[in-house]
C-alpha positions as CSV (number, residue, x, y, z in Angstrom):
1,M,-66.4,-216.4,36.3
2,K,-68.1,-213.1,35.4
3,K,-66.8,-209.9,36.9
4,N,-69.5,-207.5,38.2
5,Q,-68.8,-204.2,36.3
6,K,-70.2,-201.0,37.7
7,G,-69.9,-197.3,36.6
8,F,-69.0,-195.8,33.2
9,G,-66.4,-196.8,30.8
10,V,-63.9,-194.4,29.1
11,I,-66.0,-194.2,25.9
12,E,-69.2,-193.4,27.8
13,V,-67.5,-190.6,29.7
14,I,-66.1,-189.1,26.5
15,L,-69.5,-189.1,24.8
16,A,-71.1,-187.5,27.9
17,V,-68.5,-184.7,27.9
18,I,-69.0,-184.1,24.2
19,L,-72.8,-184.0,24.6
20,V,-72.5,-181.5,27.5
21,A,-70.1,-179.3,25.5
22,L,-72.5,-179.3,22.5
23,V,-75.5,-178.3,24.7
24,C,-73.4,-175.5,26.4
25,G,-72.1,-174.3,23.0
26,A,-75.6,-174.1,21.5
27,G,-76.8,-172.2,24.7
28,W,-74.0,-169.8,24.5
29,F,-74.6,-169.1,20.8
30,V,-78.4,-168.4,21.3
31,Y,-77.6,-166.2,24.3
32,S,-75.0,-164.1,22.5
33,K,-77.2,-163.8,19.4
34,H,-80.1,-162.6,21.5
35,H,-77.9,-160.3,23.6
36,K,-76.5,-158.6,20.4
37,T,-80.0,-158.1,18.9
38,T,-81.4,-156.4,22.0
39,A,-78.3,-154.4,22.7
40,A,-78.0,-152.9,19.2
41,P,-80.8,-150.2,19.6
42,T,-79.2,-148.9,22.8
43,T,-75.9,-148.3,21.0
44,A,-77.4,-146.0,18.4
45,T,-76.1,-142.4,18.6
46,A,-78.1,-139.2,18.4
47,D,-76.8,-138.5,14.9
48,S,-77.9,-141.8,13.4
49,K,-79.8,-141.2,10.2
50,P,-83.2,-142.9,9.7
51,A,-83.3,-145.6,7.0
52,A,-86.4,-144.1,5.3
53,S,-86.2,-140.9,3.3
54,T,-87.4,-137.8,5.0
55,Q,-90.5,-135.8,4.2
56,V,-89.9,-132.9,1.8
57,T,-91.2,-129.6,3.3
58,P,-94.0,-127.7,1.5
59,T,-91.6,-124.7,1.2
60,A,-88.8,-126.8,-0.4
61,F,-91.3,-128.4,-2.8
62,V,-92.5,-124.9,-3.9
63,K,-88.9,-123.7,-4.4
64,E,-88.4,-126.7,-6.7
65,L,-91.6,-125.9,-8.5
66,L,-90.5,-122.3,-9.0
67,G,-87.1,-123.4,-10.3
68,T,-88.8,-125.6,-12.8
69,L,-91.0,-122.8,-13.9
70,S,-88.0,-120.5,-14.5
71,S,-86.2,-123.2,-16.3
72,D,-89.0,-123.3,-19.0
73,N,-89.1,-127.1,-18.8
74,E,-92.7,-128.2,-19.4
75,S,-92.2,-131.9,-19.0
76,S,-90.5,-131.5,-15.6
77,L,-93.3,-129.1,-14.5
78,V,-96.1,-131.6,-15.4
79,Q,-94.5,-134.2,-13.1
80,L,-95.0,-131.7,-10.1
81,L,-98.8,-131.3,-10.8
82,T,-101.7,-133.4,-9.9
83,H,-103.6,-134.8,-12.9
84,T,-106.7,-132.7,-11.9
85,F,-104.7,-129.5,-11.9
86,E,-102.8,-130.4,-15.1
87,S,-106.2,-130.9,-16.9
88,F,-107.5,-127.6,-15.5
89,R,-104.3,-125.8,-16.4
90,Q,-104.3,-127.1,-20.0
91,S,-107.9,-125.9,-20.6
92,N,-107.2,-122.6,-18.8
93,L,-104.1,-121.9,-21.0
94,A,-106.1,-122.8,-24.2
95,A,-109.1,-120.6,-23.3
96,G,-109.9,-117.3,-24.9
97,P,-107.3,-114.5,-24.5
98,C,-105.0,-117.1,-23.0
99,N,-104.8,-119.1,-26.2
100,G,-101.1,-119.5,-27.1
101,A,-100.0,-118.4,-23.6
102,M,-96.3,-119.0,-23.0
103,T,-95.6,-122.2,-21.1
104,P,-94.7,-123.3,-18.5
105,A,-97.0,-120.7,-16.9
106,L,-99.2,-122.2,-14.2
107,T,-102.3,-120.5,-15.4
108,C,-102.9,-117.8,-18.1
109,T,-103.6,-115.1,-15.6
110,S,-100.7,-116.0,-13.3
111,V,-98.5,-113.0,-12.2
112,L,-95.6,-115.4,-12.0
113,N,-92.7,-114.4,-14.3
114,I,-88.9,-114.7,-14.1
115,R,-88.6,-111.4,-12.2
116,A,-91.2,-112.4,-9.7
117,I,-89.8,-115.9,-9.2
118,D,-86.3,-114.5,-8.6
119,S,-87.6,-112.2,-5.9
120,F,-89.0,-115.1,-3.9
121,A,-85.5,-116.2,-3.0
122,S,-85.4,-113.7,-0.2
123,M,-89.0,-114.3,1.0
124,T,-90.2,-116.6,3.7
125,P,-93.7,-118.0,2.8
126,A,-96.5,-118.7,5.2
127,V,-97.5,-122.4,5.4
128,A,-100.9,-123.5,6.6
129,D,-103.2,-126.6,6.6
130,Y,-105.9,-126.6,3.9
131,A,-109.0,-128.8,3.3
132,F,-109.8,-129.2,-0.4
133,K,-113.5,-129.3,-1.5
134,N,-113.2,-133.0,-2.2
135,G,-112.3,-133.7,1.4
136,Q,-108.5,-134.2,1.0
137,T,-106.2,-132.3,3.3
138,G,-102.9,-130.6,2.3
139,K,-101.0,-127.4,2.7
140,T,-100.9,-123.9,1.4
141,V,-97.7,-122.0,0.8
142,T,-98.4,-118.3,0.4
143,Y,-95.9,-115.6,-0.7
144,E,-96.5,-111.9,-0.3
145,D,-95.1,-110.1,-3.3
146,T,-94.7,-106.4,-2.8
147,T,-91.9,-105.8,-5.2
148,N,-93.6,-105.5,-8.5
149,Y,-97.0,-104.1,-7.8
150,I,-98.6,-101.1,-6.1
151,D,-100.8,-103.3,-3.9
152,P,-99.4,-106.5,-2.3
153,T,-100.0,-109.6,-4.3
154,Y,-100.4,-112.9,-2.6
155,L,-99.4,-116.1,-4.4
156,T,-100.8,-119.3,-2.9
157,F,-99.8,-122.8,-3.9
158,Y,-102.2,-125.5,-2.8
159,L,-100.3,-128.8,-2.2
160,L,-101.5,-132.4,-1.8
161,P,-99.2,-135.0,-0.1
162,H,-97.6,-137.4,-2.5
163,G,-95.3,-140.1,-1.0
164,N,-92.6,-138.2,0.9
165,S,-93.2,-135.1,-1.2
166,W,-96.1,-133.0,-2.6
167,L,-98.0,-132.2,-5.8
168,L,-99.4,-128.9,-6.8
169,N,-103.2,-129.2,-6.8
170,D,-104.1,-125.6,-7.3
171,Y,-102.7,-122.1,-7.6
172,A,-104.1,-118.6,-7.1
173,D,-102.8,-115.1,-7.0
174,L,-104.7,-112.3,-5.3
175,D,-104.2,-108.5,-5.4
176,V,-105.1,-107.1,-2.0
177,P,-105.5,-103.3,-1.6
178,S,-102.9,-101.9,0.8
179,G,-104.2,-101.9,4.3
180,S,-106.8,-104.6,3.7
181,A,-106.7,-108.0,5.4
182,F,-105.6,-111.1,3.5
183,S,-106.8,-114.6,4.1
184,V,-106.2,-117.7,1.9
185,N,-109.1,-117.9,-0.4
186,P,-110.0,-120.9,-2.7
187,G,-107.6,-121.2,-5.6
188,T,-108.6,-120.9,-9.2
189,M,-109.7,-124.5,-9.5
190,E,-111.2,-124.8,-6.0
191,S,-113.4,-121.8,-6.6
192,Q,-115.2,-123.3,-9.6
């Protein structure tokens, strides 16, 4: 005579409990993973440093450039110049009365020398936006040098952005009679 069996056996109950435990465990894992991912940004502090490198300021770049000039290292200087300005500079240094000019001068008529470069340490340059004649935009860094000359001389460095830093794309120095107004004029290469 057959017995009428109803309900679950012990094995079926154990399998059901294991299945429910697995589903709950997977749900908890996904929830905790998602909760940590979304919570992470809110735990950042104000002094957290960005992962990417920061932009070099135009003033800091020019200080590096002046340090390279005073160190008399031509190969290091060339790395700080655009190809266009380096070509212009080489032809300028080789021309006429400039032939055989001491390097690493920026141009043969440059008033930059060790004494002038050293005096920049205490100066704060003016930084402004500049639009080059080819349509590119960059910055000018202008120093007013009143230490070595009767009239103030303005030295302007024309910079183009390059990655997180800059490259020198032109340079000009201008003697301005005392009492006259100064404005940033095109550099030696820009004016040609």
